[in-house]
PDB file of N, CA, C and O in Angstrom:
ATOM      1  N   MET A   1      16.620   0.052 -50.006  1.00  0.00           N
ATOM      2  CA  MET A   1      17.298   0.698 -51.118  1.00  0.00           C
ATOM      3  C   MET A   1      18.693   1.141 -50.687  1.00  0.00           C
ATOM      4  O   MET A   1      18.855   1.772 -49.642  1.00  0.00           O
ATOM      5  N   THR A   2      19.673   0.816 -51.477  1.00  0.00           N
ATOM      6  CA  THR A   2      21.047   1.182 -51.173  1.00  0.00           C
ATOM      7  C   THR A   2      21.349   2.570 -51.726  1.00  0.00           C
ATOM      8  O   THR A   2      21.066   2.872 -52.885  1.00  0.00           O
ATOM      9  N   THR A   3      21.930   3.403 -50.871  1.00  0.00           N
ATOM     10  CA  THR A   3      22.395   4.706 -51.320  1.00  0.00           C
ATOM     11  C   THR A   3      23.909   4.726 -51.220  1.00  0.00           C
ATOM     12  O   THR A   3      24.510   3.978 -50.450  1.00  0.00           O
ATOM     13  N   VAL A   4      24.502   5.583 -52.000  1.00  0.00           N
ATOM     14  CA  VAL A   4      25.960   5.666 -52.047  1.00  0.00           C
ATOM     15  C   VAL A   4      26.370   7.114 -51.811  1.00  0.00           C
ATOM     16  O   VAL A   4      25.852   8.033 -52.445  1.00  0.00           O
ATOM     17  N   ASP A   5      27.306   7.300 -50.891  1.00  0.00           N
ATOM     18  CA  ASP A   5      27.864   8.621 -50.637  1.00  0.00           C
ATOM     19  C   ASP A   5      29.307   8.611 -51.135  1.00  0.00           C
ATOM     20  O   ASP A   5      30.125   7.816 -50.672  1.00  0.00           O
ATOM     21  N   ILE A   6      29.613   9.496 -52.079  1.00  0.00           N
ATOM     22  CA  ILE A   6      30.949   9.567 -52.676  1.00  0.00           C
ATOM     23  C   ILE A   6      31.549  10.923 -52.343  1.00  0.00           C
ATOM     24  O   ILE A   6      30.977  11.961 -52.673  1.00  0.00           O
ATOM     25  N   THR A   7      32.698  10.909 -51.692  1.00  0.00           N
ATOM     26  CA  THR A   7      33.359  12.161 -51.340  1.00  0.00           C
ATOM     27  C   THR A   7      34.813  12.130 -51.808  1.00  0.00           C
ATOM     28  O   THR A   7      35.418  11.070 -51.965  1.00  0.00           O
ATOM     29  N   VAL A   8      35.344  13.319 -52.024  1.00  0.00           N
ATOM     30  CA  VAL A   8      36.748  13.474 -52.383  1.00  0.00           C
ATOM     31  C   VAL A   8      37.358  14.471 -51.413  1.00  0.00           C
ATOM     32  O   VAL A   8      36.876  15.595 -51.282  1.00  0.00           O
ATOM     33  N   ASP A   9      38.417  14.057 -50.735  1.00  0.00           N
ATOM     34  CA  ASP A   9      39.147  14.946 -49.831  1.00  0.00           C
ATOM     35  C   ASP A   9      40.050  15.826 -50.696  1.00  0.00           C
ATOM     36  O   ASP A   9      41.092  15.382 -51.180  1.00  0.00           O
ATOM     37  N   LYS A  10      39.637  17.070 -50.880  1.00  0.00           N
ATOM     38  CA  LYS A  10      40.377  17.976 -51.774  1.00  0.00           C
ATOM     39  C   LYS A  10      41.772  18.301 -51.247  1.00  0.00           C
ATOM     40  O   LYS A  10      42.652  18.678 -52.021  1.00  0.00           O
ATOM     41  N   ASP A  11      41.983  18.158 -49.936  1.00  0.00           N
ATOM     42  CA  ASP A  11      43.317  18.392 -49.380  1.00  0.00           C
ATOM     43  C   ASP A  11      44.284  17.266 -49.745  1.00  0.00           C
ATOM     44  O   ASP A  11      45.494  17.481 -49.812  1.00  0.00           O
ATOM     45  N   ARG A  12      43.753  16.073 -49.978  1.00  0.00           N
ATOM     46  CA  ARG A  12      44.595  14.929 -50.335  1.00  0.00           C
ATOM     47  C   ARG A  12      44.746  14.764 -51.838  1.00  0.00           C
ATOM     48  O   ARG A  12      45.760  14.246 -52.306  1.00  0.00           O
ATOM     49  N   CYS A  13      43.750  15.200 -52.596  1.00  0.00           N
ATOM     50  CA  CYS A  13      43.754  15.011 -54.046  1.00  0.00           C
ATOM     51  C   CYS A  13      44.911  15.774 -54.688  1.00  0.00           C
ATOM     52  O   CYS A  13      45.140  16.947 -54.395  1.00  0.00           O
ATOM     53  N   VAL A  14      45.631  15.085 -55.566  1.00  0.00           N
ATOM     54  CA  VAL A  14      46.752  15.716 -56.267  1.00  0.00           C
ATOM     55  C   VAL A  14      46.465  15.894 -57.757  1.00  0.00           C
ATOM     56  O   VAL A  14      47.339  16.310 -58.518  1.00  0.00           O
ATOM     57  N   GLY A  15      45.236  15.575 -58.170  1.00  0.00           N
ATOM     58  CA  GLY A  15      44.858  15.791 -59.563  1.00  0.00           C
ATOM     59  C   GLY A  15      45.452  14.806 -60.538  1.00  0.00           C
ATOM     60  O   GLY A  15      45.699  15.162 -61.690  1.00  0.00           O
ATOM     61  N   SER A  16      45.691  13.579 -60.115  1.00  0.00           N
ATOM     62  CA  SER A  16      46.260  12.579 -61.020  1.00  0.00           C
ATOM     63  C   SER A  16      45.277  12.187 -62.123  1.00  0.00           C
ATOM     64  O   SER A  16      45.693  11.690 -63.170  1.00  0.00           O
ATOM     65  N   ALA A  17      44.008  12.401 -61.906  1.00  0.00           N
ATOM     66  CA  ALA A  17      42.927  12.105 -62.850  1.00  0.00           C
ATOM     67  C   ALA A  17      42.712  10.618 -63.086  1.00  0.00           C
ATOM     68  O   ALA A  17      42.044  10.242 -64.049  1.00  0.00           O
ATOM     69  N   THR A  18      43.257   9.774 -62.240  1.00  0.00           N
ATOM     70  CA  THR A  18      43.006   8.339 -62.353  1.00  0.00           C
ATOM     71  C   THR A  18      41.510   8.067 -62.281  1.00  0.00           C
ATOM     72  O   THR A  18      40.993   7.242 -63.035  1.00  0.00           O
ATOM     73  N   CYS A  19      40.819   8.744 -61.395  1.00  0.00           N
ATOM     74  CA  CYS A  19      39.376   8.542 -61.246  1.00  0.00           C
ATOM     75  C   CYS A  19      38.622   8.943 -62.506  1.00  0.00           C
ATOM     76  O   CYS A  19      37.647   8.292 -62.880  1.00  0.00           O
ATOM     77  N   VAL A  20      39.061   9.995 -63.152  1.00  0.00           N
ATOM     78  CA  VAL A  20      38.414  10.462 -64.381  1.00  0.00           C
ATOM     79  C   VAL A  20      38.579   9.428 -65.490  1.00  0.00           C
ATOM     80  O   VAL A  20      37.693   9.268 -66.329  1.00  0.00           O
ATOM     81  N   VAL A  21      39.716   8.726 -65.495  1.00  0.00           N
ATOM     82  CA  VAL A  21      39.983   7.719 -66.521  1.00  0.00           C
ATOM     83  C   VAL A  21      39.191   6.435 -66.246  1.00  0.00           C
ATOM     84  O   VAL A  21      38.550   5.907 -67.155  1.00  0.00           O
ATOM     85  N   VAL A  22      39.225   5.929 -65.014  1.00  0.00           N
ATOM     86  CA  VAL A  22      38.590   4.639 -64.726  1.00  0.00           C
ATOM     87  C   VAL A  22      37.086   4.743 -64.499  1.00  0.00           C
ATOM     88  O   VAL A  22      36.378   3.745 -64.634  1.00  0.00           O
ATOM     89  N   ALA A  23      36.591   5.912 -64.163  1.00  0.00           N
ATOM     90  CA  ALA A  23      35.155   6.100 -63.942  1.00  0.00           C
ATOM     91  C   ALA A  23      34.687   7.330 -64.717  1.00  0.00           C
ATOM     92  O   ALA A  23      34.167   8.290 -64.148  1.00  0.00           O
ATOM     93  N   ALA A  24      34.887   7.269 -66.024  1.00  0.00           N
ATOM     94  CA  ALA A  24      34.513   8.387 -66.893  1.00  0.00           C
ATOM     95  C   ALA A  24      33.048   8.755 -66.667  1.00  0.00           C
ATOM     96  O   ALA A  24      32.175   7.887 -66.644  1.00  0.00           O
ATOM     97  N   GLY A  25      32.797  10.024 -66.504  1.00  0.00           N
ATOM     98  CA  GLY A  25      31.439  10.501 -66.258  1.00  0.00           C
ATOM     99  C   GLY A  25      31.078  10.579 -64.790  1.00  0.00           C
ATOM    100  O   GLY A  25      30.086  11.216 -64.435  1.00  0.00           O
ATOM    101  N   SER A  26      31.860   9.946 -63.927  1.00  0.00           N
ATOM    102  CA  SER A  26      31.570   9.968 -62.496  1.00  0.00           C
ATOM    103  C   SER A  26      32.391  11.000 -61.735  1.00  0.00           C
ATOM    104  O   SER A  26      32.017  11.414 -60.638  1.00  0.00           O
ATOM    105  N   PHE A  27      33.513  11.413 -62.323  1.00  0.00           N
ATOM    106  CA  PHE A  27      34.372  12.414 -61.700  1.00  0.00           C
ATOM    107  C   PHE A  27      34.809  13.431 -62.738  1.00  0.00           C
ATOM    108  O   PHE A  27      34.925  13.112 -63.922  1.00  0.00           O
ATOM    109  N   VAL A  28      35.049  14.642 -62.298  1.00  0.00           N
ATOM    110  CA  VAL A  28      35.630  15.700 -63.128  1.00  0.00           C
ATOM    111  C   VAL A  28      36.694  16.402 -62.303  1.00  0.00           C
ATOM    112  O   VAL A  28      36.695  16.323 -61.075  1.00  0.00           O
ATOM    113  N   LEU A  29      37.594  17.086 -62.985  1.00  0.00           N
ATOM    114  CA  LEU A  29      38.571  17.911 -62.285  1.00  0.00           C
ATOM    115  C   LEU A  29      38.050  19.335 -62.250  1.00  0.00           C
ATOM    116  O   LEU A  29      37.561  19.849 -63.255  1.00  0.00           O
ATOM    117  N   ASP A  30      38.156  19.977 -61.084  1.00  0.00           N
ATOM    118  CA  ASP A  30      37.698  21.360 -60.951  1.00  0.00           C
ATOM    119  C   ASP A  30      38.762  22.327 -61.465  1.00  0.00           C
ATOM    120  O   ASP A  30      39.767  21.906 -62.038  1.00  0.00           O
ATOM    121  N   GLU A  31      38.543  23.594 -61.262  1.00  0.00           N
ATOM    122  CA  GLU A  31      39.457  24.620 -61.777  1.00  0.00           C
ATOM    123  C   GLU A  31      40.844  24.577 -61.132  1.00  0.00           C
ATOM    124  O   GLU A  31      41.780  25.212 -61.618  1.00  0.00           O
ATOM    125  N   HIS A  32      40.971  23.817 -60.022  1.00  0.00           N
ATOM    126  CA  HIS A  32      42.272  23.667 -59.350  1.00  0.00           C
ATOM    127  C   HIS A  32      42.856  22.274 -59.588  1.00  0.00           C
ATOM    128  O   HIS A  32      43.776  21.848 -58.890  1.00  0.00           O
ATOM    129  N   ASP A  33      42.309  21.573 -60.579  1.00  0.00           N
ATOM    130  CA  ASP A  33      42.721  20.206 -60.901  1.00  0.00           C
ATOM    131  C   ASP A  33      42.555  19.245 -59.738  1.00  0.00           C
ATOM    132  O   ASP A  33      43.382  18.358 -59.527  1.00  0.00           O
ATOM    133  N   ARG A  34      41.485  19.430 -58.989  1.00  0.00           N
ATOM    134  CA  ARG A  34      41.117  18.519 -57.907  1.00  0.00           C
ATOM    135  C   ARG A  34      39.851  17.794 -58.336  1.00  0.00           C
ATOM    136  O   ARG A  34      38.966  18.384 -58.956  1.00  0.00           O
ATOM    137  N   SER A  35      39.772  16.533 -58.007  1.00  0.00           N
ATOM    138  CA  SER A  35      38.634  15.720 -58.416  1.00  0.00           C
ATOM    139  C   SER A  35      37.387  16.059 -57.612  1.00  0.00           C
ATOM    140  O   SER A  35      37.456  16.448 -56.446  1.00  0.00           O
ATOM    141  N   GLU A  36      36.245  15.897 -58.275  1.00  0.00           N
ATOM    142  CA  GLU A  36      34.967  15.969 -57.578  1.00  0.00           C
ATOM    143  C   GLU A  36      33.982  15.046 -58.281  1.00  0.00           C
ATOM    144  O   GLU A  36      34.010  14.915 -59.505  1.00  0.00           O
ATOM    145  N   PRO A  37      33.106  14.402 -57.499  1.00  0.00           N
ATOM    146  CA  PRO A  37      32.126  13.516 -58.116  1.00  0.00           C
ATOM    147  C   PRO A  37      31.072  14.313 -58.873  1.00  0.00           C
ATOM    148  O   PRO A  37      30.744  15.440 -58.503  1.00  0.00           O
ATOM    149  N   THR A  38      30.553  13.720 -59.928  1.00  0.00           N
ATOM    150  CA  THR A  38      29.482  14.349 -60.697  1.00  0.00           C
ATOM    151  C   THR A  38      28.136  13.857 -60.168  1.00  0.00           C
ATOM    152  O   THR A  38      28.081  12.982 -59.303  1.00  0.00           O
ATOM    153  N   SER A  39      27.079  14.414 -60.683  1.00  0.00           N
ATOM    154  CA  SER A  39      25.747  13.981 -60.258  1.00  0.00           C
ATOM    155  C   SER A  39      25.444  12.555 -60.709  1.00  0.00           C
ATOM    156  O   SER A  39      24.558  11.914 -60.145  1.00  0.00           O
ATOM    157  N   GLN A  40      26.156  12.044 -61.707  1.00  0.00           N
ATOM    158  CA  GLN A  40      25.950  10.674 -62.177  1.00  0.00           C
ATOM    159  C   GLN A  40      26.875   9.669 -61.505  1.00  0.00           C
ATOM    160  O   GLN A  40      26.898   8.504 -61.899  1.00  0.00           O
ATOM    161  N   ALA A  41      27.624  10.084 -60.516  1.00  0.00           N
ATOM    162  CA  ALA A  41      28.649   9.225 -59.924  1.00  0.00           C
ATOM    163  C   ALA A  41      28.095   7.903 -59.414  1.00  0.00           C
ATOM    164  O   ALA A  41      28.787   6.889 -59.494  1.00  0.00           O
ATOM    165  N   GLY A  42      26.892   7.879 -58.902  1.00  0.00           N
ATOM    166  CA  GLY A  42      26.325   6.640 -58.375  1.00  0.00           C
ATOM    167  C   GLY A  42      25.889   5.651 -59.432  1.00  0.00           C
ATOM    168  O   GLY A  42      25.601   4.498 -59.111  1.00  0.00           O
ATOM    169  N   SER A  43      25.832   6.071 -60.689  1.00  0.00           N
ATOM    170  CA  SER A  43      25.349   5.177 -61.745  1.00  0.00           C
ATOM    171  C   SER A  43      26.400   4.162 -62.186  1.00  0.00           C
ATOM    172  O   SER A  43      26.044   3.134 -62.761  1.00  0.00           O
ATOM    173  N   ASP A  44      27.671   4.417 -61.936  1.00  0.00           N
ATOM    174  CA  ASP A  44      28.761   3.496 -62.295  1.00  0.00           C
ATOM    175  C   ASP A  44      29.492   3.100 -61.028  1.00  0.00           C
ATOM    176  O   ASP A  44      30.658   3.444 -60.834  1.00  0.00           O
ATOM    177  N   LEU A  45      28.792   2.373 -60.168  1.00  0.00           N
ATOM    178  CA  LEU A  45      29.362   2.049 -58.868  1.00  0.00           C
ATOM    179  C   LEU A  45      30.632   1.217 -58.977  1.00  0.00           C
ATOM    180  O   LEU A  45      31.562   1.416 -58.195  1.00  0.00           O
ATOM    181  N   ASP A  46      30.692   0.294 -59.926  1.00  0.00           N
ATOM    182  CA  ASP A  46      31.915  -0.506 -60.096  1.00  0.00           C
ATOM    183  C   ASP A  46      33.101   0.391 -60.442  1.00  0.00           C
ATOM    184  O   ASP A  46      34.186   0.231 -59.883  1.00  0.00           O
ATOM    185  N   GLY A  47      32.894   1.335 -61.363  1.00  0.00           N
ATOM    186  CA  GLY A  47      33.960   2.256 -61.743  1.00  0.00           C
ATOM    187  C   GLY A  47      34.360   3.163 -60.603  1.00  0.00           C
ATOM    188  O   GLY A  47      35.545   3.439 -60.413  1.00  0.00           O
ATOM    189  N   VAL A  48      33.380   3.634 -59.839  1.00  0.00           N
ATOM    190  CA  VAL A  48      33.665   4.514 -58.706  1.00  0.00           C
ATOM    191  C   VAL A  48      34.457   3.774 -57.637  1.00  0.00           C
ATOM    192  O   VAL A  48      35.393   4.325 -57.058  1.00  0.00           O
ATOM    193  N   GLU A  49      34.082   2.525 -57.375  1.00  0.00           N
ATOM    194  CA  GLU A  49      34.833   1.746 -56.385  1.00  0.00           C
ATOM    195  C   GLU A  49      36.251   1.453 -56.872  1.00  0.00           C
ATOM    196  O   GLU A  49      37.188   1.429 -56.073  1.00  0.00           O
ATOM    197  N   GLN A  50      36.412   1.230 -58.171  1.00  0.00           N
ATOM    198  CA  GLN A  50      37.753   1.033 -58.723  1.00  0.00           C
ATOM    199  C   GLN A  50      38.564   2.318 -58.587  1.00  0.00           C
ATOM    200  O   GLN A  50      39.748   2.270 -58.254  1.00  0.00           O
ATOM    201  N   ALA A  51      37.940   3.461 -58.842  1.00  0.00           N
ATOM    202  CA  ALA A  51      38.621   4.749 -58.683  1.00  0.00           C
ATOM    203  C   ALA A  51      39.062   4.946 -57.240  1.00  0.00           C
ATOM    204  O   ALA A  51      40.159   5.444 -56.983  1.00  0.00           O
ATOM    205  N   GLU A  52      38.212   4.557 -56.300  1.00  0.00           N
ATOM    206  CA  GLU A  52      38.571   4.651 -54.876  1.00  0.00           C
ATOM    207  C   GLU A  52      39.812   3.809 -54.588  1.00  0.00           C
ATOM    208  O   GLU A  52      40.727   4.263 -53.901  1.00  0.00           O
ATOM    209  N   GLN A  53      39.845   2.599 -55.105  1.00  0.00           N
ATOM    210  CA  GLN A  53      40.976   1.699 -54.859  1.00  0.00           C
ATOM    211  C   GLN A  53      42.259   2.174 -55.530  1.00  0.00           C
ATOM    212  O   GLN A  53      43.348   1.990 -54.988  1.00  0.00           O
ATOM    213  N   LEU A  54      42.137   2.786 -56.708  1.00  0.00           N
ATOM    214  CA  LEU A  54      43.321   3.186 -57.471  1.00  0.00           C
ATOM    215  C   LEU A  54      43.819   4.594 -57.168  1.00  0.00           C
ATOM    216  O   LEU A  54      44.908   4.965 -57.605  1.00  0.00           O
ATOM    217  N   CYS A  55      43.050   5.377 -56.436  1.00  0.00           N
ATOM    218  CA  CYS A  55      43.469   6.749 -56.129  1.00  0.00           C
ATOM    219  C   CYS A  55      44.816   6.721 -55.394  1.00  0.00           C
ATOM    220  O   CYS A  55      44.931   6.103 -54.336  1.00  0.00           O
ATOM    221  N   PRO A  56      45.827   7.385 -55.950  1.00  0.00           N
ATOM    222  CA  PRO A  56      47.172   7.302 -55.361  1.00  0.00           C
ATOM    223  C   PRO A  56      47.296   7.949 -53.985  1.00  0.00           C
ATOM    224  O   PRO A  56      48.257   7.677 -53.265  1.00  0.00           O
ATOM    225  N   THR A  57      46.350   8.792 -53.611  1.00  0.00           N
ATOM    226  CA  THR A  57      46.429   9.440 -52.298  1.00  0.00           C
ATOM    227  C   THR A  57      45.270   9.057 -51.385  1.00  0.00           C
ATOM    228  O   THR A  57      45.115   9.633 -50.308  1.00  0.00           O
ATOM    229  N   ALA A  58      44.460   8.097 -51.800  1.00  0.00           N
ATOM    230  CA  ALA A  58      43.289   7.649 -51.028  1.00  0.00           C
ATOM    231  C   ALA A  58      42.359   8.810 -50.688  1.00  0.00           C
ATOM    232  O   ALA A  58      41.823   8.887 -49.583  1.00  0.00           O
ATOM    233  N   ALA A  59      42.174   9.710 -51.654  1.00  0.00           N
ATOM    234  CA  ALA A  59      41.321  10.877 -51.434  1.00  0.00           C
ATOM    235  C   ALA A  59      39.841  10.583 -51.655  1.00  0.00           C
ATOM    236  O   ALA A  59      38.985  11.347 -51.210  1.00  0.00           O
ATOM    237  N   ILE A  60      39.534   9.482 -52.339  1.00  0.00           N
ATOM    238  CA  ILE A  60      38.143   9.149 -52.648  1.00  0.00           C
ATOM    239  C   ILE A  60      37.606   8.182 -51.598  1.00  0.00           C
ATOM    240  O   ILE A  60      38.268   7.220 -51.210  1.00  0.00           O
ATOM    241  N   ARG A  61      36.381   8.470 -51.151  1.00  0.00           N
ATOM    242  CA  ARG A  61      35.732   7.595 -50.185  1.00  0.00           C
ATOM    243  C   ARG A  61      34.331   7.274 -50.700  1.00  0.00           C
ATOM    244  O   ARG A  61      33.557   8.169 -51.039  1.00  0.00           O
ATOM    245  N   VAL A  62      34.025   5.978 -50.751  1.00  0.00           N
ATOM    246  CA  VAL A  62      32.714   5.509 -51.183  1.00  0.00           C
ATOM    247  C   VAL A  62      32.092   4.763 -50.014  1.00  0.00           C
ATOM    248  O   VAL A  62      32.670   3.808 -49.494  1.00  0.00           O
ATOM    249  N   VAL A  63      30.908   5.206 -49.604  1.00  0.00           N
ATOM    250  CA  VAL A  63      30.210   4.580 -48.479  1.00  0.00           C
ATOM    251  C   VAL A  63      28.815   4.187 -48.946  1.00  0.00           C
ATOM    252  O   VAL A  63      28.041   5.019 -49.419  1.00  0.00           O
ATOM    253  N   ARG A  64      28.515   2.900 -48.803  1.00  0.00           N
ATOM    254  CA  ARG A  64      27.167   2.402 -49.113  1.00  0.00           C
ATOM    255  C   ARG A  64      26.367   2.344 -47.814  1.00  0.00           C
ATOM    256  O   ARG A  64      26.889   1.989 -46.757  1.00  0.00           O
ATOM    257  N   SER A  65      25.095   2.700 -47.920  1.00  0.00           N
ATOM    258  CA  SER A  65      24.211   2.577 -46.760  1.00  0.00           C
ATOM    259  C   SER A  65      22.848   2.084 -47.233  1.00  0.00           C
ATOM    260  O   SER A  65      22.446   2.294 -48.377  1.00  0.00           O
ATOM    261  N   GLY A  66      22.173   1.439 -46.335  1.00  0.00           N
ATOM    262  CA  GLY A  66      20.824   0.968 -46.648  1.00  0.00           C
ATOM    263  C   GLY A  66      20.754  -0.381 -47.104  1.00  0.00           C
ATOM    264  O   GLY A  66      19.667  -0.879 -47.395  1.00  0.00           O
TER     265      GLY A  66
END
């Protein structure tokens, strides 16, 4: 079974919200306008991987294991 670990480096995130647009439902902006993955983030793996690629500061990291 493949598991996915999705992290956002809050020090790198600038709140562009690109991830929120391309992977709606997988990311939200917190009270400081920094991205964080939601509990459903693994359900749209294609969108999450696209968000990782399009993040302007490379703050998103997606790691598959298993």
